[in-house]
N, C-alpha and C positions, 0 to 999 in steps of 0.2 A: 771361804765358801760362795758360791755364785748366789747372787740375790734371784729372787722369783722373776723378777722383771728381767733380768739379763737371760734367764733360762727361756721365759717365753719368747723373747725377741729372737733368739736363736732357731727356736722351734718353728715360729710363724715364718722368718725370712727363709729358712731352709724348705719348708713347705711350698713357698712362692714360687722356688725353681724346680719344684717337681720332686722333691726327696721325698720317700715314703717310709715308714719305719715299722718293722716286723720284730725288732727286739729291744733290749735296753739300749739306750743311746748314751754315749759318753761325750759329754759337752764340756769343754775346756775353754776359757777365754782366750788363752794362746793359741788355740787350733780353729779360733773361729774365722775360717777361710771365706765364708759367704760374702762378708763385708769388706773383703779385700777384691772383690770382682771389679773388673771396668765397666761392669753394667751398673754401678752404683746408682747412677741417675734414674734408670729405669726401675730399681727398686724402690728409691724414695717415692717417686710418683706413684707407685703401686702400693705403698705402705699403708696399713691399717693396724698399726700395733698399739696405738693408744687413742684415747677419747677424742683427740683433737681431729682426727680424720672423720668424726661424725659431723664436724662443723665446717669443714672446708674441702671444697672439691678441688682446689688448686694447691698444688705442692711445687715449691721452688728449690731445686738442688743447688742452685747458685752460680758462680761464675767460676771457671776453673782457667785462670790465666798461667800457663805453665812456664812462660818465658821471664818471668821476674819473681825474684825470690821473697815476696811478701804477701800475706794473706791477712785480709780485713775481717773479723769475725763480729756479727751483731747477734742480738737475741731472736728477733724475727726477720723473716725474709725482707729484703729490699725490692720493692715493687717498680717495675717499668715506668718512667715517666712521673715518679713521686719525687717530692722535695729531698726525700733521703738519698734517692739514686743521684740527684744533681749535686748533692753535698760530697757524695763519695767520689763522683766524678771530678769535683773540683779539687779535693784533696789529692787523688791520684795525679792529676794533670798539673796543678800548681805548685804543689808541695815535692811530689816525688818525680815528676817531670816523665811521667809514663802514661800510655793509653791502654795497655793491658795490666790486668791486676786479677787475682783471685779474691772472689768475695763470697763468704758463706754464712749462713746462720745456723744456730743451734735448732730452733725449729724451723721445721720444713714447710709446715702448713700455714696458709695465711688465714688467720684468725684475729678477731676483736675481743676475744674472752681471757680472763686470767689464766694463766698458765701454771700449773703445779710442778713440783720437783721430778715426779714419776715420769711426765711426758719430757721434760728438758734430759733427763738421763736416759731415756730410750733413743731420742733423737740424736744424742751426742756419740752414739755409736756410730752413725752414718758421717758425723763430722770427723770423728777419729780416721776413718777410712780416707775421706776426702783429703785429710792433711798428710796422711802418710803417703799418698800417690804423689803429692807435689814436693813434699820433704821441703818446706820453705826455710829461708835463712830467719825470718823475723815474722812473728804473728801478732796483729794489733787487736786487742779486745775493746769492745765498745761497751761500757757499763758494767756495774756491779754484778749482775744477774749474770753475766757472761763470765767475768771473773771468779764467781764463785762456782759455776758449773765446770769451768775448765780447769781452773787452778786449785779449786776446792779450799776456797778461802772466804771468810765472811768480812775481810776488811773492806772499809770504804775506799772508794775511788782516790780520794785525797791522799790516803796512806799507800796507794799502790802505784801511782803514776810517777812520772818524772824519773823512771828507772827501768833498767833492762832486768827483767825477772827470768830466771831459769827454772822449768819445770819439766817432768816427764809423766804428771799425773795423768794427763789425757791420752799421751802417745806411748810408744814402745822405747823411745829414746829421748833424752833431754832436748828441749828446744827453747827458743828466746821469745819472749813475750814483753810487750808494752800495754799497759792498761790506761785507757782514757776515757772521756764521758760518753754516755750513751747517744746516739745519733737524735733520737727524740730530744734529749736533754740540750744538745747543742742548737737544735733547731728553736727551741722555745725560749732560751736564755743565751743571748749572743754575749753576756760577759765571760760565758764559759769558754768562747771561742780562742780567745789569746792564750788561755791555758792549755787547750787541747793543741794548738798551733804549736806549743813549746815541746809537747810530746811528740808531734810528727817531726819536729826538725830533729830530735834526739834519734827518732827512728831511721830519718834520711842519713844522718850522720854514721849509725850503726851499720847501714847498708852499703855505705860508701867505704867502709874500712877494709 
């Protein structure tokens, strides 16, 4: 059965693109064609589906780098000129030897408040569409909150990292994932960087196979 959040999400997004309802609506997750639109960035910037939109004027769809088969996923948007952005660029350039990459966040609003699960699971419908468009070979998840939302697991990072995980919980078909530490944790605790480097090396080797 569809949850109330999913039902409300579909109704609001379809209304945003001009649909009007004169009779009963048959909503089916498999028929949710609105979120597969190429205008996904516009939909994200116009989104008002959860309370986070009340606290943030800025929404960040992320970076869509279609030329490379890797996607980085963080909990919150990576802001331009931030230490987090510098770290992502260093990872892509120094470890993967790429200048173009895909970088998405679960939460699309730039906020400094606590994020509840309802907002995460509404926002991840956008993320699902973004990943389906790219169809990457590998997805790297930064942190436990991201792993919980995407992989539907409560395991700690230590129990998830250092291996390729296969799941189709978020997507329509099975994809490959690597879980590592959250960006903020890596910035605050330099002792985690060598461990994350091992995760990235594994990702690089997998991409080169």
